[in-house]
Backbone bond lengths (Angstrom), bond angles and torsions (degrees), N, CA, C in turn:
res aa  C-N    CA-C-N  psi(-1)  N-CA   C-N-CA  omega(-1)  CA-C   N-CA-C  phi
1 V - - - 1.526 - - 1.576 103.97 -
2 N 1.303 115.32 133.87 1.468 119.35 178.32 1.512 107.11 -100.06
3 N 1.319 117.48 116.54 1.472 119.67 177.46 1.494 111.70 -97.65
4 N 1.322 123.23 16.50 1.343 128.48 176.32 1.562 114.18 66.20
5 A 1.373 115.63 11.90 1.411 119.91 177.27 1.541 108.91 -78.86
6 T 1.247 118.72 143.64 1.426 123.89 173.28 1.537 113.49 -69.83
7 E 1.323 117.05 127.43 1.488 118.76 -177.93 1.577 105.31 -95.71
8 Y 1.293 113.77 130.70 1.513 120.32 -176.30 1.564 111.95 -104.17
9 A 1.327 115.88 -21.96 1.448 117.64 175.57 1.512 111.47 -63.53
10 T 1.331 121.21 144.11 1.439 121.95 172.89 1.600 109.93 -102.96
11 N 1.284 116.26 129.06 1.442 119.86 179.90 1.545 112.56 51.05
12 G 1.279 117.02 45.24 1.419 125.26 -171.29 1.532 110.38 -62.94
13 G 1.301 119.41 -30.81 1.408 123.51 177.85 1.524 113.41 -91.54
14 A 1.263 118.89 2.82 1.536 125.52 -179.06 1.524 113.38 58.37
15 E 1.366 114.03 30.15 1.491 116.01 -176.07 1.505 113.80 -85.28
16 T 1.330 116.83 -15.32 1.506 120.12 -177.91 1.541 107.16 -102.56
17 A 1.363 112.45 123.49 1.475 117.52 178.02 1.502 109.27 -86.46
18 G 1.350 114.01 162.69 1.415 122.76 172.59 1.479 113.88 -93.13
19 G 1.348 121.76 -130.10 1.435 124.19 178.19 1.559 113.45 -69.70
20 S 1.316 116.64 -20.78 1.487 119.11 171.90 1.531 106.46 -140.31
21 S 1.342 112.66 178.16 1.513 116.38 -176.46 1.492 113.21 -70.39
22 S 1.353 119.41 -15.67 1.432 122.02 179.55 1.509 115.59 -102.41
23 T 1.336 116.32 6.13 1.480 118.48 179.96 1.529 109.58 -117.61
24 F 1.314 115.88 171.25 1.430 121.75 179.25 1.512 110.33 -114.71
25 P 1.364 118.46 152.10 1.482 118.93 171.62 1.552 107.65 -57.31
26 S 1.316 113.64 152.67 1.484 122.13 176.93 1.548 105.96 -60.32
27 N 1.330 111.26 148.71 1.476 124.24 176.94 1.585 112.29 64.12
28 T 1.387 111.35 32.90 1.541 113.56 170.76 1.512 106.67 -123.76
29 W 1.288 119.13 -85.38 1.477 122.56 179.97 1.554 110.30 -108.81
30 D 1.381 114.08 140.50 1.421 121.17 168.22 1.465 108.92 -163.76
31 T 1.356 120.43 -170.56 1.477 123.34 -175.67 1.473 111.37 -81.13
32 T 1.358 116.31 161.42 1.398 123.62 172.94 1.576 109.78 -82.13
33 T 1.280 113.42 -74.59 1.500 116.27 178.84 1.531 113.35 -126.99
34 G 1.345 115.77 3.49 1.433 119.88 -178.57 1.518 110.76 162.44
35 G 1.297 113.27 -176.81 1.496 118.33 -173.87 1.533 108.37 85.86
36 T 1.291 115.14 -165.33 1.498 124.43 -179.39 1.497 109.65 -127.97
37 V 1.334 117.61 135.50 1.451 124.44 172.17 1.519 107.19 -123.72
38 D 1.254 116.84 124.28 1.477 119.37 173.26 1.515 113.30 -143.87
39 R 1.348 115.54 173.67 1.432 120.00 -175.14 1.588 107.38 -94.69
40 W 1.331 114.60 116.18 1.416 119.36 -177.52 1.555 109.19 -90.90
41 T 1.391 117.75 121.37 1.424 121.44 -176.16 1.501 115.97 -122.65
42 T 1.433 115.96 9.00 1.399 119.58 -179.99 1.525 109.76 -74.28
43 T 1.313 117.71 125.30 1.480 122.18 -178.90 1.499 109.86 -60.05
44 G 1.320 117.41 132.90 1.452 121.19 179.01 1.546 111.65 152.36
45 D 1.335 112.17 -156.70 1.483 117.57 -172.47 1.503 114.17 -73.37
46 N 1.325 119.87 -16.95 1.485 120.26 -174.70 1.539 111.36 -89.42
47 V 1.319 121.32 17.08 1.421 127.04 171.96 1.547 104.47 -123.56
48 A 1.340 121.41 115.07 1.384 121.54 -177.49 1.544 111.40 -73.90
49 T 1.309 120.10 -45.26 1.421 126.56 175.85 1.507 111.27 -145.88
50 G 1.287 119.69 156.71 1.505 123.19 174.15 1.485 110.66 76.88
51 Q 1.307 115.90 -145.91 1.515 122.57 -171.75 1.484 114.84 -104.69
52 A 1.324 116.58 -13.59 1.515 115.94 -171.34 1.539 107.96 -155.57
53 S 1.319 112.79 169.16 1.440 121.07 171.46 1.584 107.17 -144.04
54 V 1.293 117.27 175.25 1.479 121.14 176.57 1.580 106.24 -96.93
55 R 1.319 113.70 122.98 1.510 119.19 174.49 1.525 107.79 -98.12
56 V 1.291 115.04 130.53 1.439 122.37 178.17 1.500 109.39 -120.62
57 Q 1.334 115.84 123.89 1.478 120.92 -179.90 1.533 104.64 -121.20
58 T 1.406 113.54 118.76 1.462 119.06 -174.66 1.495 108.57 -113.16
59 T 1.351 117.80 163.32 1.456 123.91 173.29 1.446 113.94 -125.88
60 T 1.317 119.39 -22.20 1.513 123.62 -176.21 1.485 113.51 -155.45
61 T 1.304 115.31 -172.36 1.463 121.92 -171.13 1.559 108.24 -65.58
62 N 1.372 112.96 141.51 1.482 125.18 175.72 1.551 112.87 71.82
63 H 1.328 120.42 8.21 1.417 120.06 172.83 1.499 110.58 -77.18
64 G 1.326 117.63 145.50 1.468 118.99 -178.89 1.488 110.26 169.98
65 A 1.277 115.52 -160.69 1.466 122.30 -172.31 1.556 109.39 -111.42
66 R 1.387 113.20 147.00 1.447 118.71 175.28 1.573 109.55 -124.21
67 N 1.332 115.49 131.12 1.405 120.37 177.67 1.539 108.96 -111.01
68 R 1.340 118.43 112.55 1.421 120.85 178.61 1.545 108.95 -74.32
69 L 1.369 114.83 128.68 1.458 116.23 -176.66 1.518 112.48 -79.29
70 S 1.315 113.98 158.18 1.478 118.88 -172.73 1.506 116.48 -71.87
71 T 1.344 118.37 -17.27 1.396 122.21 177.29 1.593 111.14 -158.86
72 T 1.241 120.51 163.71 1.431 124.30 179.40 1.513 109.25 -65.79
73 L 1.381 117.18 126.68 1.431 119.98 176.40 1.471 109.06 -74.36
74 T 1.394 114.95 165.47 1.423 123.74 -176.99 1.595 109.17 -92.66
75 S 1.331 118.39 120.10 1.383 120.75 179.96 1.586 111.06 -58.91
76 G 1.342 115.83 135.08 1.471 118.29 177.61 1.511 112.87 97.32
77 L 1.347 117.44 -20.02 1.448 117.17 -179.50 1.549 109.75 -87.26
78 T 1.304 119.83 152.58 1.430 127.52 176.67 1.504 109.74 -93.18
79 Y 1.324 114.77 129.82 1.469 122.02 179.83 1.558 110.63 -120.51
80 T 1.320 113.75 150.80 1.497 119.13 178.37 1.564 108.64 -111.72
81 V 1.238 113.65 134.02 1.501 124.02 174.26 1.533 109.50 -108.76
82 S 1.344 116.42 132.30 1.466 119.32 -179.60 1.512 106.10 -142.71
83 F 1.289 117.20 137.95 1.498 123.27 173.97 1.492 110.75 -162.80
84 A 1.354 114.64 162.66 1.443 123.14 173.00 1.458 109.42 -97.97
85 V 1.328 119.46 144.07 1.442 126.33 178.30 1.491 113.05 -140.12
86 R 1.296 117.74 143.70 1.492 124.09 178.55 1.554 106.88 -145.42
87 G 1.317 114.58 139.76 1.420 120.31 -180.00 1.507 116.21 -109.10
88 A 1.381 117.60 157.70 1.457 118.53 168.05 1.478 112.97 -76.28
89 T 1.419 113.54 -19.39 1.475 121.06 173.04 1.514 106.83 -139.75
90 N 1.284 116.80 166.03 1.528 121.81 176.41 1.510 109.39 -80.42
91 F 1.338 117.06 137.66 1.467 121.05 169.24 1.496 108.07 -157.32
92 S 1.372 116.20 156.73 1.402 124.04 -177.88 1.556 115.41 -124.90
93 T 1.292 112.63 40.47 1.483 120.14 -176.17 1.545 112.21 -123.40
94 L 1.320 117.23 22.90 1.523 118.08 179.52 1.480 110.58 -81.21
95 Q 1.310 113.37 134.42 1.498 123.05 -176.41 1.504 109.43 -126.03
96 I 1.356 117.59 135.49 1.409 122.19 179.49 1.568 108.59 -118.40
97 L 1.316 116.96 125.21 1.490 123.01 -174.64 1.486 109.10 -127.11
98 Y 1.323 114.65 151.12 1.466 122.14 162.69 1.529 111.92 -100.94
99 S 1.340 115.59 123.26 1.480 119.27 175.47 1.511 110.02 -107.62
100 P 1.388 116.12 119.85 1.475 117.91 178.46 1.510 115.53 -66.23
101 D 1.345 116.94 -19.41 1.462 118.64 -178.72 1.558 111.99 -129.61
102 G 1.283 118.14 14.77 1.503 120.15 178.66 1.502 117.13 81.64
103 T 1.376 115.14 -6.59 1.511 119.31 179.17 1.520 109.36 -92.93
104 T 1.343 116.22 -179.75 1.452 118.43 178.33 1.558 111.98 -99.62
105 T 1.321 118.18 14.01 1.394 121.35 174.55 1.501 109.97 -107.93
106 G 1.315 119.12 152.64 1.496 123.57 -178.96 1.466 115.17 62.07
107 T 1.377 116.09 30.95 1.466 120.24 178.63 1.496 115.29 -81.84
108 T 1.341 116.86 160.85 1.440 123.19 174.48 1.518 108.58 -115.83
109 Q 1.312 113.67 128.25 1.457 120.02 -175.35 1.562 111.29 -72.80
110 C 1.276 117.78 131.73 1.429 122.57 172.81 1.535 111.17 -102.35
111 A 1.264 117.35 -40.89 1.488 124.29 177.07 1.476 111.28 -162.31
112 T 1.364 115.44 153.16 1.430 118.13 179.63 1.586 107.83 -145.75
113 A 1.300 113.27 163.80 1.471 116.95 -179.53 1.499 114.52 57.45
114 Q 1.304 116.32 37.06 1.495 121.72 -179.90 1.500 109.22 -83.68
115 T 1.348 116.40 143.68 1.448 120.86 -178.67 1.522 111.21 -93.67
116 V 1.331 112.76 131.46 1.411 125.35 175.57 1.558 105.98 -109.31
117 T 1.391 118.49 127.55 1.397 120.34 -176.81 1.548 110.25 -118.46
118 T 1.352 113.47 154.39 1.459 119.37 173.97 1.557 107.32 -90.35
119 G 1.296 114.01 150.32 1.458 118.43 176.81 1.534 116.67 84.27
120 Q 1.280 116.77 -4.66 1.453 118.47 178.96 1.577 111.96 -158.37
121 W 1.314 116.86 149.97 1.485 120.91 173.61 1.509 107.53 -84.66
122 T 1.323 111.39 138.99 1.491 118.27 173.54 1.504 111.13 -118.65
123 R 1.298 120.55 136.60 1.455 125.28 176.70 1.490 109.64 -86.82
124 I 1.299 118.94 124.07 1.523 124.31 173.89 1.526 107.26 -111.80
125 T 1.330 113.36 132.63 1.424 120.34 179.90 1.557 107.39 -135.60
126 C 1.270 115.59 132.52 1.454 119.11 178.13 1.552 109.55 -149.94
127 S 1.350 118.23 169.24 1.456 121.87 -178.45 1.496 109.83 -133.18
128 F 1.244 118.85 152.76 1.463 125.11 175.13 1.479 112.55 -149.07
129 I 1.305 118.64 158.29 1.480 124.70 174.59 1.537 108.75 -99.33
130 A 1.346 115.96 121.34 1.478 119.83 179.53 1.499 107.39 -65.80
131 S 1.387 113.08 132.31 1.439 120.17 -178.87 1.502 110.53 -152.87
132 G 1.282 119.55 175.59 1.504 122.07 179.75 1.518 110.52 90.03
133 T 1.323 113.65 -175.09 1.416 120.68 173.55 1.530 111.18 -82.99
134 I 1.371 114.47 95.47 1.454 118.75 -170.99 1.487 111.72 -80.08
135 T 1.274 117.45 131.84 1.501 121.72 178.90 1.518 109.16 -122.39
136 S 1.339 117.24 175.45 1.419 122.26 179.72 1.539 110.80 -71.31
137 S 1.313 119.37 -3.73 1.457 121.47 178.91 1.546 107.61 -99.74
138 N 1.348 119.04 11.76 1.510 116.97 -179.54 1.501 111.04 -59.40
139 S 1.325 113.09 146.78 1.511 119.19 -169.62 1.527 112.25 -148.60
140 I 1.320 111.82 162.86 1.484 121.01 169.64 1.564 105.05 -101.67
141 L 1.307 116.63 132.13 1.455 123.00 177.88 1.527 108.59 -112.38
142 I 1.373 116.38 125.46 1.407 120.36 178.71 1.539 105.23 -120.96
143 R 1.368 118.01 107.49 1.414 120.18 -170.51 1.517 112.45 -143.03
144 Q 1.320 115.87 169.03 1.492 118.82 174.86 1.483 109.85 -96.49
145 T 1.417 115.75 156.70 1.395 120.51 178.65 1.496 113.55 -107.86
146 D 1.306 117.15 -3.70 1.521 118.30 177.37 1.497 111.01 -103.15
147 G 1.330 116.91 173.75 1.415 123.55 -172.64 1.548 114.32 -98.15
148 V 1.336 116.12 14.63 1.429 121.43 -174.90 1.586 109.15 -95.62
149 A 1.343 120.61 138.53 1.451 122.72 176.08 1.510 109.52 -62.36
150 H 1.334 117.66 136.38 1.411 125.20 175.71 1.543 111.41 -140.73
151 T 1.345 115.04 150.88 1.457 120.13 167.74 1.495 104.33 -121.07
152 F 1.359 116.26 128.89 1.436 122.75 173.74 1.537 112.83 -140.65
153 Y 1.255 116.93 162.12 1.446 124.47 -175.98 1.521 110.73 -124.38
154 I 1.376 113.76 135.84 1.471 121.80 179.85 1.526 108.12 -119.45
155 D 1.345 114.19 137.24 1.465 120.14 179.06 1.515 108.45 -143.15
156 N 1.359 115.58 148.00 1.440 123.53 171.38 1.547 113.00 61.49
157 L 1.302 115.00 46.36 1.478 117.97 175.33 1.477 108.06 -72.25
158 S 1.391 113.61 134.35 1.452 120.04 176.46 1.566 108.80 -135.27
159 V 1.291 116.72 142.05 1.438 125.03 -179.19 1.528 106.73 -133.83
160 N 1.334 117.97 116.54 1.466 120.59 -173.76 1.546 107.18 -139.00
161 V 1.336 116.92 160.44 1.406 121.08 169.75 1.543 105.85 -64.04
162 N 1.394 116.39 133.55 1.446 120.68 -179.80 1.516 112.12 -57.94
163 A 1.304 114.67 138.65 1.544 118.16 -177.72 1.522 116.05 -59.64
164 S 1.388 114.77 -17.77 1.434 119.48 178.49 1.493 115.92 -84.15
165 A 1.379 113.51 -3.75 1.500 120.51 179.60 1.510 107.35 -58.12
166 N 1.330 115.52 140.72 1.447 122.73 -177.77 1.451 114.95 -91.70
167 H 1.400 115.37 63.89 1.440 121.86 177.34 1.529 107.38 -161.17
168 A 1.304 116.20 157.19 1.477 120.02 177.05 1.495 110.60 -76.06
169 A 1.322 115.60 153.53 1.475 121.59 179.30 1.530 114.17 -58.28
170 D 1.406 114.18 -36.81 1.458 113.96 -178.66 1.457 114.62 -76.79
171 G 1.349 116.02 -9.26 1.470 120.86 170.98 1.565 116.44 71.20
172 S 1.296 115.80 5.07 1.423 117.90 -175.30 1.583 114.79 -113.86
173 V 1.306 116.09 10.44 1.456 117.47 179.38 1.512 115.37 -65.47
174 D 1.362 115.33 -26.89 1.407 116.34 177.96 1.547 115.89 -88.62
175 N 1.307 114.03 5.20 1.471 120.15 176.48 1.513 110.09 -92.07
176 S 1.278 116.25 95.64 1.492 117.46 -173.99 1.528 112.87 -62.24
177 G 1.308 119.96 -25.18 1.458 123.01 175.96 1.477 113.44 -66.14
178 A 1.356 117.21 -32.40 1.522 122.15 -179.06 1.466 112.08 -103.21
179 F 1.356 119.76 -3.60 1.417 120.95 -176.71 1.533 114.13 -52.20
180 A 1.309 115.66 -46.55 1.458 117.78 -176.60 1.524 114.40 -67.38
181 T 1.350 117.11 -25.51 1.436 118.09 -179.31 1.593 111.80 -86.91
182 N 1.364 115.21 -17.26 1.450 121.13 -178.55 1.510 112.10 -93.99
183 W 1.366 116.76 -21.49 1.461 121.78 -172.48 1.488 107.03 -133.36
184 T 1.332 115.66 138.47 1.447 117.57 178.07 1.528 109.16 -117.13
185 N 1.334 115.79 152.91 1.473 122.21 179.88 1.472 105.82 -80.39
186 Y 1.335 117.69 127.98 1.471 121.03 176.83 1.488 108.61 -99.52
187 Q 1.334 117.09 127.04 1.446 121.62 177.14 1.600 104.84 -125.57
188 P 1.250 115.44 114.10 1.488 117.80 174.96 1.559 107.45 -60.32
189 S 1.349 113.43 147.56 1.472 116.71 -178.75 1.481 111.53 -60.19
190 G 1.340 114.72 141.92 1.446 121.66 -179.59 1.490 114.25 90.77
191 T 1.352 118.95 -1.42 1.475 119.53 177.89 1.492 107.24 -114.10
192 A 1.341 113.13 161.00 1.460 119.50 -177.91 1.480 109.16 -111.12
């Protein structure tokens, strides 16, 4: 279902390959501070929908995946992050952060201590307020907070303006010059 909301995640479903079927195009998915991130294309349980998912292999604290957003977010607006995750083992140390510049400093927490389970996909949804010095490298970080090696899979990442935001999806209702072209006056038949 298309709700006309702008999607800010890049290649959230891992459907677009990079130079090979197991890599991603530049400026989409990569690692946070270490570990391995690649495109998983083996048919089976580790792809939630479509042809691929993001496989993350970690070895220590703060390893995980980074998704570079498609554009610079607006400071002060609330955004919602949603994705499916599945693990090779169970763990409860998954953390989701917004990074205004793509680094691991100056981040805003979206969720922490999230549970990843083996044998089933789990939907994680959280919200954050964009803040900091936001650059075109702003990103969502999905990482572990413990020092144990994990393998987990991410699919269908979505980042949108939170539905409770106080503005219209087309963003032009406050533009008085375009108001008449974006909105029409409704007159029920028989009224003047």
